[in-house]
Phi, psi and omega in degrees: 000132178268127183259123176283168179294324180295324180288329172294315176301319180296322182293323182295313185297323176297316179300314180300312174304321181289321178297317179297317179300311179302314184296316181298315178305315180293323176292324179296319179294316177303315181301311184303314180295318182293321180297314179295324179293314180298315185296318179301318182290315182297328185243028182292158179306136176088003180258281189248310184169181185275134175250120180288160180304313182295324176293319184296316180297315180296321180295311181300318186293317179299319178290322182290325179298317183291323177295315183293323176301325180286321185290335180260004181296130175298334179291327182218068182303128176080001183061041175307325182281348178290119185283314179233107187301312184296319179301320180295314178296324177297316179296314174304315180295317174300323180292322179292325174297319178300320177304316181297312180303317177301325181282319184275330188227066183298327181288321177296322181298311182304314178297320181291319177306318187294315181297308185296324180300315182287322179298328183273328187256349180262117188295349178287331187245170177204161178230126177208189182242142172232112184051044176083359180259125175287126187227171177209166186171199175286149183297332182288357184261002189308326183279352183286138183249000176262157180234132175287130181250014180281164173257140188240014190294328178288322177296336181242015181303326180297349177264013178306128180089345181275109184273009178291101183302313187293323178297315182296311179305311178306315186292322181291313180293329176295319179290321187279320179064014174192170182308148182235144170307130178301322183288337178286319174300317177299314182299323177292313177301317179299320181287317186292323183269001178056048175251041185279120173286159178242076182300153186287342186301135179255157183276113185307313182297325178294317176304317179297316183296333183243045187298337183266359179286148178285139182310322181293345177277343182278077175259120194327287193293312181300315183290318182291325176302318181290314183298322181292321177300320177295320182294323179296339179274351174287165176288165188299322180289323178294319179296322182289312183301321180286307192284332177287344182235008183296123186210162167226196184298337183256005178131217184292137178260341183299328180299338182297332176293329175282320181296322184269005177075016180285318177212138177286166180299326179285330175295317178299315179303319181292321179297319176291330183095032177240151178292152185309313185290321181295319178290326176296328175289331180275339187309311183293344185263352183296146354282146178257158186284166185294330181296322181286323174299319178303319181294322179290328177265354180061047177223179176278160175303318181293326174297321177303308180305314180291324176299315182294321178296317179296321179300312181295324180293321177297313186294321177302311182298315188290322188274000174288340193247000000 
């Protein structure tokens, strides 16, 4: 069989197309893993808020679309100019996450912008990354590789209502003595400045506890205020068994009480019966498993399960009325 020049050229085009398709698929697989990791980190329990499954999927799809548009760009086919692909995908995903946060939490976004402006423009302060985590602190700490995981709300409570950003940052860094997660600083500012958004997201666990309530009665803040009051009436072990494990599909649901301004983190710690510093160490890990709760309460795992069940049963009864 004689092959013409045109058939040889066609075969070469097919091979090139096939190679490009394979490369794009491999890059897409790498991008998907990085996108999932960044989203999980950005919206992990105790940071910003609960991310529903549909929001997580939409967020991932939006980030992937941006990445694929770049890879298919005529100006840079295949993303040849991208020096570090993982870093590029992480940056795109973070920007996509920021877009969602701006939409869902405009007041928090405004508070964060105010903080970041000072961190960037005041030479005493700085904002940088440690192991992919955005941190802030004194400019002289840039070489420090450790991050403070403590909560500082009590140390700076006296600044409540004071909108002086520099005074707040100075007080937090004085208490921390090392770099602090930027989102943790935003959490403190939002609470002190009363810039708490009231996202439309509802607490799935709370819906379950009030399964027989009319939907019209479940108004986020009002409903959670009432639920929190009922939780406070439980005995200490029931409160701990419930709140340390309260969860929905995206992680901890206990944080919603803080996000909506129903109870501060320290009030939640007090309700559970733990010192503020001990609870601060647990906060990023919520919800925690029953074996750890059992160790905290000095009871068996089965007793923890029974305590939580009795707490839920009481709350269901009480929340019907």
